[in-house]
C-alpha positions as CSV (number, residue, x, y, z in Angstrom):
1,M,32.8,157.8,150.9
2,N,30.0,157.2,148.1
3,I,30.0,153.9,146.8
4,F,26.5,153.6,145.3
5,N,24.7,156.7,145.8
6,P,23.4,158.5,142.6
7,Q,20.6,161.4,143.0
8,L,20.1,160.5,139.6
9,C,20.4,157.5,137.5
10,I,19.8,156.9,133.7
11,S,21.5,153.7,133.5
12,K,19.5,150.5,133.6
13,E,22.7,148.4,135.1
14,L,25.8,149.2,137.2
15,T,28.6,148.8,134.6
16,N,31.0,148.5,137.3
17,S,30.1,145.1,138.6
18,W,29.8,141.6,138.6
19,A,26.6,139.2,139.4
20,A,26.0,135.7,139.4
21,H,22.2,133.8,139.3
22,I,20.0,137.0,139.3
23,E,17.5,138.5,136.8
24,S,19.6,140.7,134.6
25,L,19.7,142.5,131.4
26,T,23.2,142.2,130.5
27,P,24.9,138.8,132.0
28,N,27.1,139.2,134.9
29,K,25.8,142.9,135.7
30,V,23.8,144.2,138.3
31,P,20.6,145.9,137.2
32,I,19.6,149.3,138.4
33,E,15.7,150.2,138.9
34,I,14.3,153.2,140.4
35,L,12.2,152.5,143.2
36,E,10.0,155.3,145.2
37,G,12.1,158.1,143.4
38,V,15.6,156.2,144.6
39,P,18.1,154.3,142.3
40,R,18.8,150.9,143.6
41,L,20.6,147.9,142.7
42,K,17.9,144.9,141.9
43,L,19.0,141.8,143.4
44,V,16.6,139.1,142.3
45,H,17.1,135.6,142.0
46,S,16.8,134.1,138.7
47,A,14.2,131.3,138.5
48,S,16.3,129.6,135.8
49,A,19.3,129.7,138.0
50,P,21.0,126.4,138.8
51,E,21.9,127.3,142.4
52,N,19.7,128.4,145.0
53,W,21.8,131.5,145.8
54,F,23.2,134.6,144.1
55,A,25.8,136.9,144.5
56,I,26.8,140.4,143.4
57,A,30.3,142.3,143.8
58,I,30.6,146.3,143.7
59,P,34.0,147.6,143.5
60,L,35.0,150.6,145.9
61,S,36.7,152.5,142.9
62,P,35.8,152.8,139.3
63,T,39.0,151.1,138.5
64,W,38.7,148.1,140.6
65,A,42.0,149.3,142.7
66,P,41.6,148.9,146.4
67,Q,41.0,151.5,148.6
68,D,41.8,152.3,152.4
69,L,38.8,152.3,154.9
70,Q,40.7,153.0,158.0
71,P,39.7,156.9,157.9
72,Y,36.0,155.1,158.3
73,R,34.1,153.3,161.2
74,S,31.4,151.2,159.3
75,L,29.7,150.2,156.0
76,C,26.1,151.5,155.5
77,F,23.3,150.6,152.9
78,T,19.6,151.0,152.8
79,I,17.6,147.6,151.5
80,V,13.8,146.9,150.6
81,A,13.2,143.3,150.5
82,A,10.7,140.7,149.8
83,E,8.9,138.4,152.3
84,G,11.2,135.8,153.7
85,S,14.5,137.0,152.1
86,G,17.8,137.0,153.6
87,G,21.4,137.3,153.0
88,V,24.8,138.4,153.8
89,V,27.3,141.3,153.0
90,R,31.3,140.5,153.1
91,L,34.2,142.6,152.1
92,E,37.5,141.5,150.0
93,D,40.8,143.0,150.3
94,G,43.5,144.0,147.6
95,A,45.1,140.1,148.3
96,G,41.7,138.6,147.6
97,S,41.1,137.5,151.4
98,E,37.4,137.6,152.3
99,S,36.0,139.0,155.5
100,L,33.5,137.4,158.1
101,D,30.2,137.3,156.5
102,F,27.9,139.8,158.1
103,N,24.2,138.4,158.0
104,F,21.4,141.2,157.6
105,S,18.5,139.1,157.4
106,S,17.4,139.7,161.1
107,L,17.6,143.4,160.4
108,L,15.3,143.4,157.5
109,K,12.0,145.1,158.1
110,G,8.4,143.7,157.0
111,E,7.8,143.5,152.9
112,G,8.5,146.2,151.0
113,E,9.8,148.3,154.1
114,E,12.9,150.1,153.8
115,A,15.6,149.4,156.5
116,S,18.9,151.4,156.9
117,I,21.6,148.8,157.9
118,E,25.1,150.1,159.3
119,I,28.0,147.4,160.0
120,P,31.0,148.4,162.0
121,L,33.9,147.4,160.0
122,G,35.7,145.7,162.9
123,D,32.5,142.9,162.5
124,F,34.3,141.7,159.3
125,G,36.9,140.2,161.2
126,E,40.5,141.3,161.8
127,S,42.3,139.3,159.0
128,L,41.1,141.6,156.4
129,D,43.3,144.5,155.2
130,I,41.2,147.0,155.9
131,T,43.8,149.9,154.4
132,S,43.4,147.9,151.1
133,I,39.7,147.1,150.4
134,K,38.8,146.1,147.2
135,L,35.2,145.0,146.9
136,I,31.8,144.6,148.8
137,K,29.7,141.6,147.8
138,F,26.1,141.0,148.5
139,I,24.9,137.1,148.6
140,G,21.5,136.3,148.9
141,Y,19.6,132.8,149.4
142,K,16.4,130.9,149.6
143,N,15.3,132.6,146.3
144,S,15.7,136.3,148.2
145,A,14.7,139.6,146.3
146,F,15.9,142.8,147.3
147,Y,17.0,146.2,146.2
148,I,20.0,148.1,147.7
149,S,20.8,151.8,147.9
150,Q,22.6,154.4,149.4
151,I,26.0,152.2,149.8
152,Y,28.9,153.9,151.6
153,A,31.3,153.8,154.7
154,S,30.7,156.4,157.1
155,P,33.4,158.2,158.9
């Protein structure tokens, strides 16, 4: 299941998204930037933000309707991060229950190097209704900056 994995993208933002405390052209939308020929979500903490964190939410479907992830084994994405960046990813189900946080900070490679992350869905906790997943949330901290691409659920 592809969530964000366009081969070609002329849009400057992900219209089906929500964001807080990031540098953005449109308030509360996630910007898209082409980096090394790949469309990527640009998550850069806004220097003018009153908080020392940022968050984005991406729906699994364009209508924001919950999706069944039972047929899938893991959540995957590719990330390029600035030095010292860190963050977590979590899922939210249709009832609004949030998963455990998965801290991907230790999996990041050096400045500007791409890392492929694969998270078994079971690592998000048992209290989550995996048959009704609505959102993926990325949360950055400590003035982090990273680019995320190729977000998908793997069978």
